N, C-alpha and C positions, 0 to 999 in steps of 0.2 A: 789673624782672621781666617786664613786658609786652614790653619791647624784646627781651629774651633769648628769650622764647617765640616771638615773631614771627620772629626771626632763624632759630631752629631749624626752624620750619615752612617758611620760604622755602628753606632748604637741602634739606629733605626732598623738597619738591615738585620742586626742580631735579634731584635724584637720580632721582626717580621718572620724570621725563620723559625721562631718558637711556635707560631700558629700552625694548626693542622692543615695539611694541603687541601683536604676536602672542604674545610671551611673557607679557605681562600678562594677556591674555585667556585663555590656557591655565591660568594660575594662578587666575584669578578664577572660571572656570566650565568644567568638563570638557565636551568635545565628545562627543555620543553616538556610540557605536560603530555604524557602518553595516555591515550584513550583507546580502549578496545571496542570495536563495533562488531557485534554479532549479526550477520546477515543470513536470514533464513531463506535465501534464494541463491541459485547458482550465479556466478559472476557474469555469464553471457546473457542473462535475462534483463529485461528493461528495469526490473527492480534492483537487480545486482549492480547494473550500471548507475542507477540512481544513488545507491549507497556510495559508490566510488566518486561520483560527482560531488556529493556532500563532503566526503573526506578531503578531496582536493580543494574545495572551496574553503574549508576550515584552515587547512595549512596555509593557503595564500592570504586569507584575510587576517589571520593572527600573526603573519610574518614568521611562521615556524614555531610560535610559542605553544601551539597545540598541534600535536601530531596524532592523526586517527589511523589506526591499523584495522583492516577488515579481515574478519575470520568467518568463513562460511560454516554455519552451524548445522546440526542435525535437525531432524523433523521437529517442528515446534509442538511442545506438549502442553504447556500452561503458561499463563502470564507471570506467575510467580517464579517460574524457571528463568524467564527472561530477566527478571529483576536480579537474580543471583548471579547470572552468567557474565554480565558485561556492563560497561559504563554506558554504551549506546546500543541500540538494537533496531533492526529493520525487519518487520514481520507482517504477515497477513492478519489484519484485524479480525475478520470473521472466524478465523481458525481457532481463536481463543474466546469465542463468545460464551462458552460455558462458564468462564470466570466472571464475565460481565455481559449480560444479554444485550446491552445497548450496542456493543461492538459488532453485533450481527446485522446492523441496519443496512449497510451497503450491499449485502448479499441478497436482500429481499427481492424477489422477482417482480419486475414491471413497475417499480416504484418511481424510477426516473426514465425519461425517454431521450434525453440529450445530455451532453456534458454540462451545458448551462444549468439544467435542472439538478444534475449531480452536485454541482458546485453550490447551488442554493441549499440543497439538503445538507451538505457539509457545513456551510456557514451556520445553519440553525442547530445542527447536532454537535458542533465542535465543543461548546462548553460542557456538554454531557459526556463526550468522549474524554475530555481532559479530566473531568471529575472522577470518572471511572478509573482512568489510569493512575490518578493521584492516590486512589485507595490502595494501589499496589506499588507505590513509591516510584512512579514514572512521570516524566514531563513530556508532553507531546510537542515535538519540534516541527514535524512536517507530515504531510500525507501525499500519497501518490495513487491515482486510479489505475486499475487494469483496463485493458481494452475491453469493451462491452462484449457480452455473449453473442453468438451467431449460430445460425442454423445451416447445416450441411445436409443435402438431401439428394436422392436419386431421381426425384421428380420435382418440377417447379411448384413452389408454394404460392398459389395465386389467390386463395381464399381460405377461410377457416374450414371449409368442406374438405380441403386436401389433407387436413390433419386426421380425419376420421379413418381409423383402421390402419394407419401407417405404423410400421414397426419403429418404435422410438427408443433412443438410449441417450444417456449422458456420457460425454467424454470424461475421462478421469480428471479430477481436479483436487487440489489440496484441501479445499473447503469441504471436508467429508460430511460434516453435519448439514451442509446446505443441499446436498444432492437430492434427498427425498423431497425437500421443498421445491426444488427446481423441476422435479419430475411431475409433481401433482397437477399443475395447471394444464399440462399437455394431455395427461390421462383424462382429466375432466372434459376435455374437448374431443375425446374419442380416440386419441393416439393409443396404440397398443404397446405396452411396455415390453421391451425386448433386450436381449443381450447386446453388447456393443458390436460383436462380430456379425450379428444378424440384422442390425438396424438399417432401415431405409432412410432414416433421418436422425441426425445427431446434433445435440446442443453442446456447443463447446465454449469454454472460457478462453481467455488469452493464454492460459498456461499450457494448453495442448498444441501440438505441432500442426499448424495450418497446411504446410506443404505436403505432409503425408496424406491429408484428407483430399487433396486435389487428385490423387490417384484412385480414390474410392467413390467420390461423389461428383455429380455433374453440375449441381446448383449450390450457390452460396447466398444466403439471405441475411443481411446485417440486421440483427435484432438487439436493441438496447435492453437486453434482459436484466442485466445487473452490471454495474461498474464497481467491482469490489475494491476496497481500499487497503493499501499498505501503509503502515505507520512507521515513522522514525521517532524513537523516544530516547530520553536520557534518564539514567538513574538519578532520582531526586537527591540522594545523599551525596553523590559525586558532583552533581550540578551545583548544589548549594555550597560545596567546598571550594569552588573555583572563584578567583577574583571577579569582581563585577564586570571588568572589561572582557574577560573570557566568556562569561555567561552571555553577554551581549552578542559576542561573535557567534555562539552556538544558536541563539534564538534568531539572529538576523540572517545567518546563512541557511538555517532551516527554512525560514520563510522564502528566501531566494531560490533555494533548491525546489521547494514545493511549486512555486510559480513556473520554474523551468520544466519540471516533470509533467505538470498538467498540460502545458503547451506542447511538449514533445509527444505525449500520448494522443492528443488531438491530431497532431500532424501525422501520426502513424496510421490513422484510419485510411486516408486515400492511398497511402503506400501499400497497405495490406490488400486493399481492393485490386490495385494494379498487379501486384505479385500473383494473386490468385487468378485473375483474368488471363494473365500471360501463360498460365498452365492449362488453359482451355476450359476453365470452369465459368459458367454464366453467373455473373455477380449482380445482385440486386441490393442497392444501398438503402432502399426504403421498403419495409415489409408492408403487405396489404393492410389497409386501415381496419378491416373487420377482424383480422388476425390479432392486431394490437389490442383492439377493444375487447375481444373475447379473452385473450390471455390476461389482460389487466383485471377483468372481472373474476376470472378463475383464480387469480393469485391473491385476491383480497382476503380470503380466510387466513392465509399464511401471514399476511401483513398484520391482521388483527391479532393473530396468535403472538406475534412478536410484541405488539403493544401490551398485551396482557402480561407477558413475561417481564417486561421492563417496568410496568406500572404507570404511575401518573406522568413521569417524564416522557415515556413512550407516546402517550396520547398527546401531550403538549407538542412534541416534536412533529408528529404527523399532522396535527391540525394546523400548526404554523406553516409547515412546508406546503401543504396543499393549498392553503390560502395564498401563499406567496407565488405559486405557479399558476393560480387560477383553476385548480382542479379540486374544488371542495367536494 
């Protein structure tokens, strides 16, 4: 009996040794799926940290079955380039609105006045965003808002009359195509277009350095001019090739990351105010009502221009959104 057992074991080991080592290792332990995430923001930005948060969540939730590596990429040129470059991507949606005009919605001036309104706009527009991305082989996993735009000035902005004749400029922003649209409402209200170095009032987005402005301006007025969106997407071809359990991980952790990043951005507002005030700048968290009303009216032609560029979907989004927030 012992001889028979020993003989069977010897034959089994001989058979086992005939298999390629690579085949044995694949059978014994599955290799983790490696996914590259191209992030079009620097690692220290809120968006860069959001990309890292997502990568960490994926590794934890999949128990190491999916590993996401982040690579900071060059200036975003086109949506089709995003498709070619990587399995996952984090990028500024309005920056590629030339590819799909609907993606320029979040950069429209004075369309939302609070994060609650911005979330309502996202809920209504999300199916249209997803459809636009799908045309370029992308799956929308998550969104992240920027901190809303704000005014820095050498004089207090107490009413719309203070905008007349003031030297006005836009702080540098990656949304190059949005700059002329952001400038127009102020010019319509009497502001004098000036160079950045000569400006008495500057409109800044989150992307520009607030602490530098504290040395140049005495007043800060929080103006919910636009809360631009960052998108996190997956390449459809790669997404569909994953097992169902891994697709669920990407979708689920995309959703969780989005919730966390919207919450974090909201919480950044009082922190930003405190930081600026500690530098000796007078901070106003609420712009004058007549300034808001005047800017909203002055921005309407740009909003309607976007509607025309998108077509029927644009009109439907705007109508449903304004009905939802009670601003028909």
